All heavy atoms as an XYZ file, in Angstrom:
722
protein
N     -17.064    -39.069     -5.033
C     -16.875    -39.757     -3.783
C     -16.607    -38.628     -2.755
O     -15.795    -37.837     -2.951
C     -15.826    -40.792     -3.772
C     -15.369    -41.240     -2.506
S     -14.193    -42.665     -2.288
C     -12.966    -42.156     -3.551
N     -17.264    -38.685     -1.674
C     -17.167    -37.746     -0.581
C     -16.052    -38.258      0.398
O     -16.104    -39.392      0.811
C     -18.379    -37.463      0.218
N     -14.955    -37.444      0.634
C     -13.872    -37.794      1.455
C     -14.144    -37.311      2.832
O     -14.183    -36.009      3.014
C     -12.540    -37.406      0.903
C     -11.363    -37.693      1.807
C     -12.402    -38.074     -0.494
N     -14.273    -38.137      3.774
C     -14.427    -37.783      5.224
C     -13.136    -37.891      6.027
O     -12.340    -38.825      5.776
C     -15.492    -38.546      5.853
C     -16.901    -38.432      5.152
C     -17.449    -37.080      5.240
O     -17.278    -36.369      6.309
O     -18.239    -36.740      4.404
N     -12.898    -37.057      6.971
C     -11.585    -37.127      7.640
C     -11.445    -38.429      8.487
O     -10.306    -38.980      8.577
C     -11.682    -36.006      8.769
C     -12.986    -35.298      8.478
C     -13.711    -36.005      7.477
N     -12.390    -39.023      9.140
C     -12.370    -40.241      9.864
C     -12.348    -41.427      9.022
O     -11.735    -42.524      9.429
C     -13.353    -40.445     10.932
C     -13.312    -39.337     12.038
O     -12.189    -38.833     12.189
O     -14.276    -39.089     12.611
N     -12.875    -41.467      7.912
C     -13.038    -42.606      7.051
C     -13.882    -42.386      5.766
O     -14.856    -41.701      5.821
N     -13.472    -43.078      4.708
C     -14.099    -43.058      3.400
C     -14.325    -44.413      2.890
O     -13.271    -45.122      2.898
C     -13.466    -42.150      2.443
O     -13.284    -40.787      3.037
C     -14.142    -42.105      1.171
N     -15.491    -44.808      2.459
C     -15.642    -46.161      1.791
C     -15.203    -46.128      0.363
O     -15.777    -45.248     -0.397
C     -17.052    -46.633      1.916
C     -17.231    -48.028      1.521
C     -18.737    -48.563      1.750
O     -19.553    -47.791      1.637
N     -18.756    -49.766      2.084
N     -14.166    -46.774      0.001
C     -13.601    -46.739     -1.268
C     -14.091    -47.753     -2.322
O     -13.756    -47.607     -3.569
C     -11.992    -46.792     -1.230
C     -11.462    -45.475     -0.554
C     -11.506    -48.002     -0.649
N     -14.712    -48.795     -1.878
C     -15.449    -49.772     -2.696
C     -16.914    -49.824     -2.194
O     -17.126    -49.969     -1.073
C     -14.753    -51.135     -2.609
C     -13.361    -51.073     -3.086
C     -12.729    -52.498     -3.012
O     -13.160    -53.383     -2.209
O     -11.654    -52.713     -3.636
N     -17.819    -49.701     -3.194
C     -19.221    -49.672     -2.809
C     -19.909    -51.127     -3.180
O     -19.227    -51.904     -3.776
C     -19.928    -48.609     -3.499
C     -19.834    -48.623     -4.983
C     -19.398    -47.224     -2.904
C     -20.687    -47.635     -5.687
N     -21.109    -51.222     -2.762
C     -21.804    -52.408     -3.030
C     -21.823    -52.842     -4.545
O     -22.195    -51.993     -5.343
C     -23.280    -52.341     -2.514
S     -24.328    -53.797     -2.812
N     -21.417    -54.064     -4.794
C     -21.232    -54.481     -6.112
C     -22.724    -54.831     -6.764
O     -22.784    -54.927     -8.008
C     -20.245    -55.666     -6.322
C     -20.695    -56.927     -5.604
C     -19.698    -58.052     -5.694
O     -18.658    -57.771     -5.215
O     -20.085    -59.070     -6.252
N     -23.710    -55.019     -5.906
C     -24.932    -55.395     -6.441
C     -25.907    -54.115     -6.745
O     -26.560    -54.019     -7.660
C     -25.652    -56.248     -5.459
C     -24.900    -57.561     -5.237
C     -24.243    -57.826     -4.051
C     -24.878    -58.451     -6.190
C     -23.529    -58.935     -3.910
C     -24.228    -59.650     -6.115
C     -23.569    -59.972     -4.914
N     -25.935    -53.098     -5.899
C     -26.739    -52.005     -6.012
C     -25.943    -50.643     -6.207
O     -26.654    -49.655     -6.499
C     -27.750    -51.830     -4.811
S     -26.928    -51.321     -3.218
N     -24.622    -50.660     -6.064
C     -23.782    -49.544     -6.207
C     -24.129    -48.336     -5.297
O     -23.937    -47.185     -5.542
C     -23.763    -49.042     -7.638
N     -24.734    -48.623     -4.122
C     -25.070    -47.644     -3.064
C     -24.000    -47.569     -2.094
O     -23.655    -48.619     -1.369
C     -26.415    -48.002     -2.430
O     -27.426    -48.159     -3.456
C     -26.788    -46.988     -1.403
N     -23.434    -46.407     -1.871
C     -22.353    -46.235     -0.819
C     -22.981    -46.556      0.554
O     -24.028    -46.162      0.876
C     -21.941    -44.845     -0.852
C     -22.242    -44.441     -2.281
C     -23.608    -45.212     -2.587
N     -22.220    -47.328      1.356
C     -22.698    -47.691      2.642
C     -23.594    -48.924      2.761
O     -23.889    -49.302      3.873
N     -24.064    -49.388      1.679
C     -24.873    -50.576      1.683
C     -24.041    -51.884      2.163
O     -24.527    -52.568      3.077
C     -25.487    -50.846      0.274
S     -26.441    -52.425      0.177
N     -22.992    -52.118      1.528
C     -22.196    -53.239      1.919
C     -21.077    -52.761      3.051
O     -20.738    -51.548      3.106
C     -21.339    -53.784      0.859
N     -20.939    -53.676      4.026
C     -19.826    -53.342      5.003
C     -18.409    -53.470      4.335
O     -18.161    -54.160      3.408
C     -19.981    -54.166      6.238
O     -19.799    -55.507      5.923
N     -17.393    -52.785      5.009
C     -16.064    -52.972      4.654
C     -15.514    -51.923      3.643
O     -16.301    -51.032      3.209
N     -14.152    -51.996      3.297
C     -13.577    -51.198      2.406
C     -13.547    -49.705      2.835
O     -13.559    -48.840      2.065
C     -14.190    -51.232      1.026
O     -14.062    -52.556      0.510
N     -13.280    -49.476      4.129
C     -13.116    -48.134      4.654
C     -11.642    -47.773      4.914
O     -10.955    -48.628      5.436
C     -13.812    -48.001      5.949
C     -15.310    -47.933      5.714
C     -16.233    -48.950      5.520
C     -16.173    -46.725      5.718
N     -17.458    -48.508      5.288
C     -17.451    -47.115      5.491
C     -15.783    -45.336      5.967
C     -18.504    -46.228      5.529
C     -16.926    -44.532      5.847
C     -18.277    -44.878      5.643
N     -11.201    -46.678      4.413
C      -9.920    -46.051      4.736
C      -9.856    -44.698      5.184
O     -10.896    -43.957      5.101
C      -9.009    -46.201      3.417
C      -8.952    -47.640      2.913
C      -9.483    -45.277      2.309
N      -8.798    -44.248      5.685
C      -8.574    -42.794      5.996
C      -7.346    -42.407      5.158
O      -6.304    -43.102      5.063
C      -8.184    -42.667      7.528
O      -9.347    -43.005      8.252
N      -7.405    -41.185      4.652
C      -6.374    -40.686      3.832
C      -5.472    -39.844      4.756
O      -5.847    -38.993      5.446
C      -6.842    -39.872      2.708
C      -7.758    -40.588      1.664
C      -9.133    -40.422      1.751
C      -7.098    -41.496      0.848
C      -9.893    -41.109      0.932
C      -8.005    -42.186     -0.089
C      -9.383    -41.944      0.072
N      -4.064    -40.091      4.652
C      -3.092    -39.330      5.327
C      -1.980    -39.043      4.501
O      -1.433    -39.826      3.710
C      -2.607    -40.189      6.526
C      -3.626    -40.618      7.580
C      -4.182    -39.398      8.337
N      -5.064    -39.794      9.403
C      -6.412    -39.618      9.213
N      -6.947    -39.324      8.147
N      -7.224    -40.050     10.248
N      -1.471    -37.755      4.554
C      -0.299    -37.329      3.878
C       0.978    -37.888      4.435
O       1.182    -37.938      5.591
C      -0.218    -35.827      3.878
C      -1.382    -35.044      3.229
C      -1.095    -33.583      3.241
N      -2.384    -32.976      2.716
C      -2.794    -31.825      3.072
N      -2.154    -31.149      3.932
N      -3.991    -31.364      2.613
N       1.907    -38.212      3.480
C       3.222    -38.634      3.828
C       4.095    -38.097      2.858
O       4.337    -38.706      1.788
C       3.248    -40.120      3.987
S       4.823    -40.751      4.440
N       4.831    -36.946      3.021
C       5.681    -36.310      2.099
C       4.788    -35.917      0.884
O       3.727    -35.280      0.926
N       5.197    -36.444     -0.344
C       4.517    -36.119     -1.549
C       3.575    -37.296     -1.943
O       3.107    -37.295     -3.101
C       5.586    -35.968     -2.715
C       6.470    -34.825     -2.533
C       5.647    -33.484     -2.547
O       4.697    -33.400     -3.406
O       5.918    -32.675     -1.699
N       3.172    -38.081     -0.924
C       2.202    -39.101     -1.226
C       0.962    -39.041     -0.217
O       1.078    -38.444      0.733
C       2.812    -40.559     -1.124
C       3.780    -40.821     -2.229
N       5.145    -40.480     -2.045
C       3.649    -41.557     -3.299
C       5.719    -40.871     -3.127
N       4.864    -41.484     -3.942
N      -0.004    -39.676     -0.581
C      -1.167    -39.913      0.357
C      -1.364    -41.433      0.608
O      -1.396    -42.201     -0.244
C      -2.517    -39.421     -0.271
C      -3.683    -39.643      0.585
C      -2.336    -37.869     -0.544
N      -1.258    -41.739      1.920
C      -1.400    -43.138      2.321
C      -2.951    -43.448      2.446
O      -3.697    -42.593      3.061
C      -0.756    -43.458      3.668
C       0.792    -43.239      3.687
C       1.277    -43.433      5.099
C       1.547    -44.216      2.696
N      -3.309    -44.625      1.998
C      -4.721    -45.095      2.231
C      -4.667    -46.121      3.417
O      -4.561    -47.291      3.165
C      -5.204    -45.868      0.962
C      -5.294    -44.993     -0.243
C      -4.384    -44.062     -0.662
C      -6.329    -45.020     -1.145
N      -4.736    -43.531     -1.803
C      -5.937    -44.076     -2.173
C      -7.497    -45.741     -1.319
C      -6.781    -43.838     -3.297
C      -8.340    -45.500     -2.384
C      -7.983    -44.583     -3.347
N      -4.693    -45.640      4.614
C      -4.636    -46.474      5.906
C      -6.002    -46.920      6.364
O      -7.044    -46.329      5.975
C      -3.830    -45.754      6.989
C      -4.652    -44.566      7.452
C      -2.471    -45.252      6.569
C      -4.168    -44.022      8.800
N      -6.035    -48.021      7.016
C      -7.391    -48.409      7.603
C      -7.964    -47.376      8.332
O      -7.231    -46.536      9.081
C      -6.929    -49.648      8.495
C      -5.643    -50.144      7.896
C      -4.988    -48.964      7.420
N      -9.204    -47.330      8.541
C      -9.979    -46.219      9.244
C     -10.019    -46.628     10.753
O     -10.978    -47.054     11.270
C     -11.361    -46.052      8.759
N      -8.767    -46.538     11.394
C      -8.706    -47.000     12.811
C      -9.697    -46.339     13.773
O     -10.193    -46.950     14.635
C      -7.240    -46.756     13.315
C      -6.237    -47.617     12.553
C      -5.266    -46.925     11.835
C      -6.184    -48.971     12.755
C      -4.295    -47.761     11.160
C      -5.154    -49.734     12.055
C      -4.219    -49.004     11.319
N      -9.897    -45.072     13.574
C     -10.824    -44.334     14.449
C     -12.271    -44.971     14.458
O     -12.919    -44.964     15.490
C     -10.954    -42.887     14.049
C      -9.640    -42.086     14.212
C      -8.711    -42.207     13.044
O      -9.064    -42.893     12.097
O      -7.623    -41.596     13.044
N     -12.678    -45.542     13.328
C     -13.906    -46.064     13.191
C     -13.890    -47.534     13.745
O     -14.952    -47.909     14.443
C     -14.476    -46.040     11.719
C     -14.769    -44.661     11.176
C     -15.052    -44.783      9.690
C     -15.816    -43.965     11.878
N     -13.006    -48.169     13.361
C     -12.887    -49.704     13.699
C     -12.788    -49.830     15.199
O     -13.330    -50.855     15.788
C     -11.665    -50.389     12.965
C     -11.466    -51.801     13.494
C     -11.946    -50.396     11.470
N     -12.093    -49.032     15.904
C     -11.821    -49.153     17.294
C     -13.032    -48.714     18.186
O     -12.852    -48.912     19.550
C     -10.586    -48.428     17.708
C      -9.239    -49.022     17.045
C      -8.151    -48.200     17.297
O      -8.158    -47.047     17.815
O      -6.977    -48.768     17.027
N     -14.086    -48.273     17.654
C     -15.221    -47.812     18.420
C     -15.944    -49.019     19.106
O     -16.595    -48.766     20.167
C     -16.218    -47.048     17.612
C     -15.675    -45.690     17.257
C     -16.607    -44.828     16.399
O     -17.775    -45.261     16.304
O     -16.194    -43.832     15.985
N     -15.874    -50.151     18.564
C     -16.586    -51.346     19.132
C     -16.688    -52.522     18.222
O     -16.288    -52.490     17.087
N     -17.342    -53.653     18.652
C     -17.379    -54.866     17.814
C     -18.281    -54.586     16.533
O     -17.940    -55.059     15.497
C     -18.074    -55.885     18.672
C     -18.144    -55.322     20.052
C     -17.885    -53.930     19.949
N     -19.353    -53.838     16.591
C     -20.201    -53.628     15.540
C     -19.315    -52.804     14.397
O     -19.338    -53.182     13.198
C     -21.370    -52.771     15.823
C     -22.105    -52.246     14.553
C     -22.960    -53.121     13.715
C     -21.998    -50.959     14.173
C     -23.516    -52.755     12.587
C     -22.658    -50.429     12.969
C     -23.376    -51.420     12.232
O     -24.109    -50.958     11.167
N     -18.706    -51.779     14.901
C     -17.804    -50.893     13.967
C     -16.671    -51.708     13.409
O     -16.285    -51.536     12.196
C     -17.296    -49.712     14.771
C     -18.291    -48.717     15.057
C     -19.188    -49.104     16.349
O     -18.853    -50.068     16.885
O     -20.161    -48.331     16.541
N     -16.097    -52.669     14.039
C     -15.036    -53.504     13.586
C     -15.546    -54.335     12.404
O     -14.778    -54.578     11.546
C     -14.417    -54.389     14.644
N     -16.798    -54.815     12.522
C     -17.376    -55.554     11.384
C     -17.735    -54.608     10.217
O     -17.647    -54.988      9.087
C     -18.589    -56.250     11.839
C     -19.446    -56.854     10.877
C     -18.964    -58.119     10.170
C     -20.534    -56.353     10.327
C     -19.707    -58.671      9.175
C     -21.316    -56.873      9.300
C     -20.883    -58.051      8.710
N     -18.280    -53.490     10.584
C     -18.816    -52.612      9.518
C     -17.739    -51.753      8.825
O     -17.888    -51.505      7.548
C     -19.729    -51.542     10.197
C     -20.520    -50.759      9.280
C     -21.533    -51.532      8.316
O     -22.038    -52.595      8.912
O     -21.954    -51.016      7.382
N     -16.678    -51.313      9.412
C     -15.549    -50.476      8.846
C     -14.151    -51.079      8.585
O     -13.247    -50.337      8.666
C     -15.524    -49.215      9.716
C     -16.761    -48.498      9.883
C     -17.390    -48.481     11.143
C     -17.357    -47.817      8.829
C     -18.630    -47.802     11.286
C     -18.604    -47.209      9.010
C     -19.188    -47.151     10.278
O     -20.447    -46.505     10.364
N     -14.061    -52.389      8.325
C     -12.709    -52.897      8.164
C     -12.109    -52.379      6.832
O     -12.921    -51.862      5.912
C     -12.890    -54.363      8.033
C     -14.311    -54.535      7.491
C     -15.067    -53.451      8.061
N     -10.805    -52.377      6.644
C     -10.187    -51.889      5.390
C     -10.453    -52.878      4.260
O     -10.907    -53.980      4.468
C      -8.696    -51.901      5.767
C      -8.494    -52.913      6.803
C      -9.776    -52.765      7.546
N     -10.199    -52.462      3.098
C     -10.334    -53.368      1.812
C      -9.355    -54.569      1.992
O      -8.305    -54.567      2.589
C      -9.980    -52.437      0.619
C     -10.093    -51.088      1.168
C      -9.793    -51.144      2.547
N      -9.792    -55.688      1.352
C      -9.032    -56.827      1.322
C      -7.586    -56.715      0.880
O      -6.659    -57.206      1.285
C      -9.693    -57.976      0.562
C     -10.945    -58.423      1.247
O     -11.076    -58.223      2.417
O     -11.755    -59.008      0.500
N      -7.364    -55.696     -0.183
C      -6.170    -55.595     -0.699
C      -5.074    -55.016      0.400
O      -3.933    -55.025      0.066
C      -6.184    -54.720     -2.016
C      -6.849    -53.427     -1.941
C      -6.162    -52.309     -1.402
C      -8.066    -53.215     -2.355
C      -6.736    -51.074     -1.307
C      -8.660    -52.024     -2.331
C      -8.077    -50.881     -1.730
O      -8.657    -49.656     -1.740
N      -5.593    -54.382      1.298
C      -4.559    -53.975      2.405
C      -3.913    -55.178      2.991
O      -2.562    -55.041      3.172
C      -5.375    -53.228      3.539
C      -5.458    -51.840      3.321
N      -6.553    -51.324      2.646
C      -4.814    -50.719      3.656
C      -6.365    -50.047      2.580
N      -5.300    -49.616      3.197
N      -4.534    -56.223      3.260
C      -3.967    -57.473      3.811
C      -3.020    -58.099      2.771
O      -1.989    -58.605      3.039
C      -5.003    -58.430      4.233
C      -4.375    -59.745      4.713
C      -5.906    -57.747      5.381
N      -3.577    -58.158      1.542
C      -2.826    -58.910      0.465
C      -1.525    -58.101     -0.040
O      -0.527    -58.673     -0.326
C      -3.738    -59.087     -0.805
C      -4.942    -60.016     -0.411
C      -5.850    -60.064     -1.702
C      -4.463    -61.361     -0.106
N      -1.706    -56.826     -0.143
C      -0.653    -55.989     -0.960
C       0.026    -54.938     -0.074
O       0.981    -54.290     -0.574
C      -1.235    -55.411     -2.155
C      -1.855    -56.403     -3.103
C      -3.178    -56.447     -3.299
C      -1.064    -57.402     -3.805
C      -3.667    -57.384     -4.210
C      -1.637    -58.365     -4.611
C      -2.956    -58.315     -4.765
O      -3.586    -59.279     -5.616
N      -0.561    -54.651      1.087
C      -0.032    -53.413      1.891
C      -0.848    -52.272      1.639
O      -1.876    -52.208      0.988
N      -0.480    -51.113      2.294
C      -1.161    -49.863      2.233
C      -0.793    -49.061      1.000
O       0.392    -48.793      0.716
C      -0.771    -49.017      3.477
C      -1.427    -47.630      3.351
C      -1.206    -49.743      4.671
N      -1.771    -48.810      0.151
C      -1.534    -48.089     -1.176
C      -1.130    -46.611     -0.880
O      -1.545    -46.003      0.121
C      -2.892    -48.046     -1.880
C      -3.670    -49.073     -1.208
C      -3.206    -49.192      0.233
N      -0.286    -46.080     -1.687
C       0.209    -44.695     -1.592
C      -0.158    -44.050     -3.085
O       0.285    -44.604     -4.029
C       1.672    -44.550     -1.440
C       2.133    -45.130     -0.057
S       3.834    -44.734      0.380
C       4.746    -45.357     -1.058
N      -0.766    -42.959     -2.905
C      -1.034    -42.145     -4.260
C      -0.177    -40.971     -4.302
O      -0.154    -40.213     -3.293
C      -2.592    -41.696     -4.267
O      -3.366    -42.816     -4.279
N       0.450    -40.668     -5.383
C       1.172    -39.403     -5.476
C       0.258    -38.234     -5.544
O      -0.811    -38.229     -6.089
C       1.929    -39.701     -6.784
C       1.208    -40.537     -7.548
C       0.505    -41.500     -6.578
N       0.683    -37.140     -4.901
C      -0.061    -35.801     -4.911
C       0.648    -34.947     -5.931
O       1.908    -34.959     -6.043
C      -0.008    -35.107     -3.585
C      -0.893    -35.766     -2.549
C      -1.105    -34.781     -1.404
N       0.100    -34.288     -0.881
C       0.269    -33.057     -0.515
N      -0.663    -32.183     -0.481
N       1.430    -32.656     -0.066
N      -0.099    -34.248     -6.671
C       0.378    -33.256     -7.618
C       0.927    -32.017     -6.803
O       0.219    -31.563     -5.901
C      -0.599    -32.816     -8.653
O      -1.038    -33.907     -9.418
N       1.998    -31.351     -7.232
C       2.440    -30.205     -6.466
C       1.434    -29.134     -6.587
O       0.808    -28.872     -7.578
C       3.724    -29.801     -7.206
C       4.154    -30.950     -7.966
C       2.937    -31.831     -8.171
N       1.105    -28.555     -5.302
C       0.163    -27.418     -5.308
C      -1.267    -27.823     -5.382
O      -2.187    -27.120     -5.466
N      -1.465    -29.219     -5.401
C      -2.912    -29.694     -5.475
C      -3.098    -30.770     -4.298
O      -2.393    -31.720     -4.231
C      -3.075    -30.357     -6.914
C      -4.487    -31.029     -7.111
O      -5.306    -30.758     -6.239
N      -4.699    -31.464     -8.252
N      -4.099    -30.467     -3.434
C      -4.222    -31.321     -2.401
C      -5.145    -32.626     -2.751
O      -5.357    -33.496     -2.000
C      -4.987    -30.626     -1.224
O      -6.146    -30.090     -1.677
N      -5.763    -32.541     -3.865
C      -6.556    -33.695     -4.409
C      -5.911    -34.901     -4.731
O      -4.692    -34.824     -5.178
C      -7.363    -33.335     -5.657
C      -8.348    -32.176     -5.332
O      -8.798    -32.011     -4.247
O      -8.789    -31.483     -6.311
N      -6.383    -36.123     -4.422
C      -5.794    -37.384     -4.646
C      -6.392    -37.850     -5.881
O      -7.506    -37.916     -6.222
C      -6.056    -38.387     -3.466
C      -5.543    -39.648     -3.797
C      -5.526    -37.828     -2.157
N      -5.456    -38.355     -6.861
C      -5.964    -39.047     -7.950
C      -6.623    -40.376     -7.605
O      -5.958    -41.234     -7.004
C      -4.876    -39.282     -8.982
O      -5.310    -40.017    -10.151
N      -7.854    -40.614     -7.923
C      -8.507    -41.844     -7.495
C      -8.641    -42.816     -8.719
O      -9.483    -43.629     -8.741
C      -9.885    -41.493     -7.042
C      -9.932    -40.655     -5.711
C     -11.312    -40.439     -5.257
C      -9.165    -41.392     -4.649
N      -7.756    -42.808     -9.638
C      -7.656    -43.743    -10.751
C      -7.286    -45.122    -10.296
O      -6.805    -45.268     -9.117
C      -6.962    -43.291    -12.031
C      -5.414    -43.171    -11.715
O      -5.042    -43.715    -10.656
O      -4.790    -42.451    -12.429
N      -7.479    -46.169    -11.079
C      -7.176    -47.454    -10.602
C      -5.679    -47.763    -10.537
O      -5.176    -48.847    -10.178
C      -7.915    -48.508    -11.440
C      -9.363    -48.379    -11.353
C     -10.232    -49.426    -11.964
N      -9.850    -50.794    -11.420
C     -10.204    -51.280    -10.310
N     -11.147    -50.614     -9.484
N      -9.879    -52.466     -9.921
N      -4.681    -46.931    -10.986
C      -3.300    -47.173    -11.057
C      -2.681    -47.368     -9.677
O      -1.742    -47.932     -9.377
C      -2.622    -46.156    -11.818
O      -2.760    -44.884    -11.090
C      -3.113    -45.985    -13.179
N      -3.481    -46.903     -8.545
C      -2.795    -47.075     -7.243
C      -2.644    -48.503     -6.876
O      -1.833    -48.842     -6.035
C      -3.654    -46.245     -6.230
C      -4.846    -47.005     -5.672
C      -4.749    -47.818     -4.595
C      -6.063    -46.832     -6.249
C      -5.833    -48.505     -4.040
C      -7.150    -47.476     -5.801
C      -7.073    -48.325     -4.721
N      -3.484    -49.381     -7.529
C      -3.295    -50.892     -7.152
C      -1.960    -51.401     -7.470
O      -1.424    -52.308     -6.852
C      -4.394    -51.662     -7.867
C      -5.766    -51.600     -7.311
N      -6.156    -52.126     -6.037
C      -6.833    -50.904     -7.794
C      -7.328    -51.830     -5.854
N      -7.882    -51.018     -6.775
N      -1.342    -50.774     -8.598
C      -0.014    -51.217     -8.949
C       1.108    -50.311     -8.508
O       2.329    -50.460     -8.833
C       0.054    -51.266    -10.491
C      -1.009    -52.299    -11.076
O      -1.259    -53.235    -10.414
O      -1.660    -51.925    -12.076
N       0.786    -49.307     -7.780
C       1.791    -48.331     -7.301
C       2.562    -48.750     -6.149
O       2.526    -49.856     -5.647
N       3.318    -47.682     -5.529
C       4.157    -48.146     -4.402
C       3.304    -48.396     -3.148
O       2.214    -48.051     -3.057
C       4.951    -46.756     -4.104
C       4.093    -45.794     -4.738
C       3.323    -46.397     -5.967
N       3.982    -49.295     -2.338
C       3.216    -49.802     -1.065
C       4.196    -49.492      0.115
O       5.376    -49.473      0.073
C       3.010    -51.260     -1.089
C       2.201    -51.678     -2.387
C       0.730    -51.327     -2.184
N       0.123    -51.640     -3.390
C      -1.188    -51.505     -3.635
N      -1.933    -51.163     -2.637
N      -1.688    -51.681     -4.807
N       3.519    -49.135      1.269
C       4.211    -49.022      2.489
C       4.020    -50.263      3.239
O       2.846    -50.753      3.507
C       3.763    -47.784      3.322
C       4.419    -47.755      4.642
C       5.625    -47.185      4.767
C       3.662    -48.137      5.789
C       6.313    -47.126      5.956
C       4.314    -48.124      7.051
C       5.661    -47.659      7.090
O       6.239    -47.605      8.301
N       4.985    -50.921      3.615
C       4.954    -52.184      4.410
C       5.727    -52.089      5.676
O       6.389    -53.097      6.123
C       5.443    -53.402      3.574
C       4.545    -53.657      2.298
C       5.114    -54.889      1.589
N       4.266    -55.224      0.522
C       3.233    -56.021      0.548
N       2.907    -56.669      1.639
N       2.516    -56.327     -0.521
N       5.752    -50.992      6.388
C       6.418    -50.695      7.703
C       6.763    -51.888      8.356
O       7.239    -52.461      9.028
């Protein structure tokens, strides 16, 4: 998965598995101490009505809050395994 600074689609089309085919499931990754927050891609959503439809966050943001993934010391990569669904949440 290519990670872009403004937004990255974290769930792809369930029918064809093509990134960008289905709308939604866009996040931006931001560091917060020893964690990485998966926040909505606000920069993309706020561009206009089309972008608000095309780039909303995943449904689990509304249901469970913003996921946080731990970062390994000395490693800027984020672990993209499925355990983040059960991990800590930020509910500011």
